C-alpha positions as CSV (number, residue, x, y, z in Angstrom):
1,M,-23.4,-5.9,66.5
2,C,-23.9,-6.7,63.4
3,G,-20.0,-7.6,60.7
4,D,-19.6,-5.2,58.1
5,G,-21.7,-6.0,55.7
6,G,-24.4,-4.9,58.4
7,C,-26.9,-7.4,60.0
8,S,-29.6,-10.2,57.8
9,G,-32.9,-9.0,57.8
10,V,-34.2,-12.3,59.4
11,Y,-32.4,-11.7,62.9
12,L,-33.6,-7.8,63.1
13,K,-36.8,-9.1,62.5
14,D,-36.6,-11.3,65.2
15,L,-34.7,-8.8,67.2
16,T,-37.6,-7.1,66.3
17,F,-40.6,-9.0,67.0
18,I,-38.6,-10.8,70.4
19,E,-38.5,-7.0,71.5
20,D,-42.1,-6.0,70.6
21,G,-43.8,-8.9,71.8
22,N,-42.6,-9.8,75.2
23,P,-42.5,-7.2,78.1
24,D,-39.5,-5.6,79.8
25,T,-41.1,-6.9,82.9
26,L,-43.4,-9.4,84.4
27,S,-45.7,-8.4,88.0
28,G,-42.5,-5.5,88.2
29,L,-40.1,-7.8,87.7
30,I,-37.2,-8.4,84.7
31,N,-38.5,-11.0,81.9
32,F,-35.6,-13.1,82.4
33,G,-38.0,-14.4,79.3
34,K,-37.4,-12.3,77.0
35,R,-34.0,-10.8,77.6
36,T,-32.8,-15.2,77.4
37,L,-34.3,-14.1,73.5
38,L,-32.7,-11.7,72.7
39,Y,-29.2,-13.3,74.2
40,K,-29.6,-16.9,72.2
41,A,-30.6,-14.2,68.5
42,I,-27.4,-12.5,69.2
43,A,-25.5,-15.3,70.0
44,D,-26.2,-16.7,66.3
45,M,-25.4,-13.2,64.6
46,Q,-22.3,-13.4,66.8
47,Q,-21.0,-17.5,66.1
48,Y,-21.4,-16.1,61.9
49,Q,-19.1,-13.6,62.9
50,L,-16.5,-15.3,63.3
51,K,-15.3,-16.4,60.8
52,P,-15.4,-15.2,57.1
53,Y,-16.7,-16.5,54.0
54,P,-13.8,-16.9,50.9
55,F,-15.9,-16.2,48.2
56,R,-14.8,-14.5,45.6
57,P,-16.5,-12.2,43.0
58,D,-17.8,-14.2,40.2
59,P,-16.9,-11.1,37.2
60,E,-20.4,-11.8,35.0
61,L,-22.7,-11.9,38.3
62,V,-21.5,-8.7,38.7
63,A,-21.6,-7.2,35.2
64,L,-25.2,-8.7,35.5
65,I,-26.2,-7.0,38.3
66,H,-25.1,-4.0,37.5
67,D,-26.7,-3.4,33.7
68,I,-29.7,-4.3,35.8
69,P,-31.7,-1.3,34.6
70,K,-32.8,1.2,38.2
71,Y,-36.6,2.9,38.3
72,D,-37.4,4.7,41.5
73,E,-40.4,4.7,42.8
74,N,-43.5,6.0,40.4
75,E,-41.7,3.9,37.6
76,L,-42.2,0.6,39.6
77,Y,-46.2,1.2,41.1
78,N,-46.6,2.3,37.7
79,V,-44.9,-1.1,36.2
80,S,-47.5,-2.6,38.9
81,L,-50.3,-1.0,37.8
82,E,-50.2,-2.5,34.1
83,R,-49.2,-5.6,35.6
84,E,-52.7,-6.6,38.3
85,P,-54.6,-3.2,37.5
86,R,-57.0,-2.0,40.5
87,G,-60.1,-4.2,40.2
88,A,-59.2,-6.9,38.2
89,D,-59.6,-10.2,38.5
90,K,-57.4,-13.6,39.0
91,S,-58.0,-14.3,35.4
92,S,-57.4,-11.3,34.0
93,I,-54.1,-10.5,35.6
94,I,-50.4,-10.8,32.9
């Protein structure tokens, strides 16, 4: 259903909410309203997959992205605590 670039998080979120927020059946009958919502979300995805996007990579931007430091989960958590300590009020946050 999703192209080589993967599915957009927005569409996956929409599909999840449609699936989780609507019953499969109503009074023992197929919930066609739910199926219609699913159809519309999938049709939107397919519409944007019909034509390729002619983007060309910008070497400077690619280099910038590759040079972004990579942190593991523990490092990110520690930075988060430095920036916003537990129990801090708004005025003391960096």
